[in-house]
C-alpha positions in Angstrom: 0.0 0.0 0.0 2.9 2.4 0.8 4.3 2.0 -2.7 0.9 2.6 -4.3 0.5 5.8 -2.3 4.0 6.9 -3.2 3.4 6.2 -6.9 0.0 8.1 -6.9 1.6 11.0 -5.1 4.5 11.1 -7.6 2.0 11.0 -10.5 0.0 13.8 -9.0 3.0 16.0 -8.4 4.3 15.3 -11.8 1.0 16.2 -13.4 0.7 19.5 -11.5 4.3 20.5 -12.2 4.0 19.5 -15.8 0.7 21.3 -16.4 1.7 24.5 -14.7 5.3 24.7 -15.9 4.8 23.9 -19.6 7.1 22.2 -22.1 10.0 24.6 -21.7 10.3 23.9 -18.0 9.9 20.2 -18.7 12.9 20.3 -21.1 14.9 22.3 -18.6 14.2 19.7 -15.8 15.0 16.8 -18.2 18.3 18.4 -19.1 19.2 18.9 -15.4 18.3 15.4 -14.5 20.4 14.0 -17.4 23.4 16.1 -16.3 23.0 14.7 -12.7 22.6 11.2 -14.0 25.8 11.4 -16.2 27.9 13.0 -13.4 30.8 10.7 -12.7 30.5 11.2 -8.9 26.8 10.3 -9.0 27.5 7.2 -11.1 30.3 6.1 -8.9 28.2 6.5 -5.8 25.3 4.6 -7.4 27.7 1.7 -8.4 29.2 1.6 -4.9 25.7 1.4 -3.4 24.8 -1.4 -5.8 27.9 -3.4 -5.0 27.3 -3.0 -1.3 23.7 -4.0 -1.6 24.8 -7.1 -3.5 27.2 -8.0 -0.7 24.6 -7.4 2.0 22.0 -9.4 0.1 24.5 -12.3 -0.3 25.2 -12.3 3.4 21.5 -12.1 4.3 20.8 -15.0 1.9 23.6 -17.0 3.6 22.3 -16.2 7.1 18.8 -17.1 6.2 19.7 -20.3 4.4 21.8 -21.4 7.4 18.8 -21.0 9.7 16.2 -22.2 7.2 18.3 -25.0 5.8 16.6 -27.3 3.3 13.3 -25.5 3.7 14.6 -22.7 1.4 12.4 -22.8 -1.8 14.3 -24.0 -4.9 13.1 -21.0 -6.8 14.9 -18.6 -4.4 18.1 -20.7 -4.4 18.1 -20.9 -8.2 17.5 -17.2 -8.6 20.3 -16.3 -6.2 22.7 -18.7 -7.9 21.8 -17.4 -11.3 22.5 -13.8 -10.2 25.9 -14.6 -8.8 27.7 -16.6 -11.5 31.3 -16.2 -12.6 32.1 -14.9 -16.1 35.1 -16.0 -18.3 37.5 -13.7 -16.4 36.6 -15.4 -13.1 34.9 -12.3 -11.8 31.4 -12.4 -10.4 29.0 -11.7 -13.2 25.6 -10.6 -11.9 22.2 -9.8 -13.4 21.3 -6.8 -11.2 21.2 -4.3 -13.9 24.2 -2.3 -13.0 27.1 -1.3 -15.3 30.5 0.3 -14.9 29.9 2.8 -17.6 
């Protein structure tokens, strides 16, 4: 429910800002957002956060699987295993949607 409320609030704010500001302001906001998104400091911070979250998720999965044992659903085990496979370089290759670019 919290996510629905957040989504609806975001749509409402976007609609109000978009309808009042007009196309020129929209283009200006879009350009600013792209500049922020392409900023190397922002990208590095986002990549660091993604790597840390992967590590924390892996530790959490391990802790839960130790406590749960064989009762862990195969679908969860398979998904985690598929996300953390090694590529040809021996490095962890994941499917979390992050990139180093």
